[in-house]
C-alpha atoms as one frame of an Amber mdcrd trajectory, in Angstrom:
protein
  29.429 -37.316-118.827  27.127 -39.529-116.855  23.721 -40.763-117.913  22.012
 -37.899-116.066  24.136 -35.053-117.345  27.454 -33.551-116.253  28.691 -34.703
-112.856  30.898 -32.728-110.493  31.824 -33.644-106.959  29.148 -36.304-106.669
  26.359 -33.914-107.719  24.666 -34.284-111.027  23.623 -31.265-112.990  21.045
 -31.336-115.698  18.862 -34.026-114.168  15.351 -32.611-114.078  14.193 -35.057
-111.413  16.838 -33.900-108.924  16.016 -30.256-109.608  12.320 -30.886-109.112
  12.952 -32.696-105.827  15.142 -29.816-104.600  12.563 -27.249-105.691   9.750
 -29.152-103.937  11.781 -29.344-100.724  12.360 -25.587-100.843   8.686 -24.903
-101.423   7.657 -27.216 -98.571  10.036 -25.370 -96.275   8.659 -22.070 -97.514
   5.078 -23.281 -96.929   5.969 -24.229 -93.351   7.400 -20.748 -92.781   4.219
 -19.158 -94.115   2.075 -21.362 -91.867   4.176 -20.397 -88.839   3.858 -16.701
 -89.625   0.092 -17.071 -90.001  -0.054 -18.832 -86.648   1.917 -16.000 -85.061
  -0.531 -13.479 -86.505  -3.396 -15.471 -85.020  -1.909 -15.369 -81.514  -4.509
 -13.720 -79.362  -2.702 -11.463 -76.914  -5.829 -11.188 -74.765  -5.195 -14.781
 -73.674  -2.259 -13.439 -71.676  -4.023 -10.476 -70.038  -4.131 -12.258 -66.671
  -0.440 -13.143 -66.924   0.380  -9.500 -67.706  -1.510  -8.393 -64.600   0.254
 -11.012 -62.470   3.604  -9.755 -63.785   2.598  -6.173 -62.999   1.698  -7.181
 -59.437   5.008  -8.980 -58.993   6.946  -5.993 -60.338   4.956  -3.693 -58.039
   5.530  -5.841 -54.973   9.261  -6.159 -55.695   9.569  -2.397 -56.214   7.785
  -1.759 -52.910  10.072  -4.282 -51.211  13.113  -2.375 -52.476  11.823   1.164
 -51.900  10.305   0.516 -48.462  12.653  -2.210 -47.237  13.567  -0.410 -44.003
   9.927   0.266 -43.127   8.872  -3.307 -43.916  11.739  -4.801 -41.868  10.942
  -2.456 -38.984   7.311  -3.617 -39.080   8.408  -7.259 -38.990  10.866  -6.582
 -36.169   8.253  -4.773 -34.058   5.663  -7.497 -34.614   2.867  -7.089 -37.096
   0.095  -6.283 -34.625  -0.470  -2.509 -34.814   2.885  -2.197 -36.583   1.833
   0.797 -38.671   0.502   2.995 -35.886   0.792   6.631 -36.958   3.926   6.150
 -39.073   3.113   7.407 -42.565   6.007   5.558 -44.216   4.941   2.239 -42.731
   1.368   2.889 -43.840   2.494   3.612 -47.402   4.680   0.511 -47.415   1.852
  -1.692 -46.165  -0.820  -0.410 -48.559   1.529  -0.395 -51.539   2.613  -3.966
 -50.869  -1.011  -5.024 -50.348  -1.984  -3.405 -53.667   0.672  -5.452 -55.466
  -0.674  -8.632 -53.883  -4.205  -7.692 -54.961  -2.991  -7.157 -58.544  -1.489
 -10.648 -58.499  -4.748 -12.083 -57.171  -6.818 -10.229 -59.785  -4.423 -11.461
 -62.465  -4.920 -15.066 -61.347  -8.696 -14.646 -61.407  -8.541 -13.072 -64.868
  -6.237 -15.800 -66.177  -8.517 -18.512 -64.779 -11.550 -16.880 -66.410  -9.843
 -16.577 -69.807  -8.653 -20.212 -69.712 -12.055 -21.554 -68.660 -14.224 -19.480
 -70.988 -11.766 -19.284 -73.927 -12.781 -15.687 -74.527 -11.419 -12.284 -73.488
 -11.915 -10.912 -70.005 -15.179  -9.024 -69.462 -15.102  -5.516 -70.870 -15.773
  -3.924 -67.476 -12.332  -5.173 -66.359 -10.820  -3.290 -69.279 -12.663  -0.086
 -68.366 -11.803  -0.549 -64.694  -8.096  -0.984 -65.459  -8.154   1.982 -67.849
  -9.763   4.197 -65.212  -7.310   3.018 -62.578  -4.351   3.658 -64.864  -5.482
   7.097 -66.053  -6.411   8.368 -62.574  -3.201   6.935 -61.143  -1.110   8.603
 -63.872  -2.823  11.952 -63.267  -2.252  11.839 -59.511   1.199  10.191 -59.665
   2.737  10.722 -63.126   6.069   9.199 -62.112   4.791   5.785 -61.093   3.987
   2.360 -62.462   0.334   3.149 -63.179   1.193   3.512 -66.856   1.780  -0.273
 -66.955  -1.936  -0.876 -66.491  -3.109   1.252 -69.433  -1.827  -1.041 -72.237
  -3.309  -4.011 -70.401  -6.680  -2.256 -70.347  -6.480  -1.639 -74.083  -5.670
  -5.308 -74.723  -8.935  -6.261 -73.024 -10.949  -3.464 -74.656  -9.648  -4.109
 -78.178 -10.291  -7.827 -77.820 -13.962  -7.053 -77.185 -14.270  -4.437 -79.933
 -13.043  -6.730 -82.736
């Protein structure tokens, strides 16, 4: 037996100082884990509302590019001046693509506002997005309008708290 108790494989057992050091290291690690979990709970999702809208606009624009690729290429091939004419498909492709670009732009404006003011987006944006999403889902149930509804609630709940 060593001076600090029984020894096996280079480790000493029975030494209270070593046990206390090990216990303190475990508790410090545990405290760090608790602090991290508290930080994760304090993450304010409303800070990302502009990013969510940008992502929605990108998804929308990509989906339009895939679904209306022939119409968009035909418009580019014919020249963009008066490229829509009376063609309904080209008109839908143009306005759908433009709507995606406008969502991206609105997302950038919202993100800029949130970063500058360090507070949630104005509540009217939440109501506007909710109205847009609900009306869009009623008129076109099989569409991407449902993506906007959770984003509206993020803004609205941030203001209600």
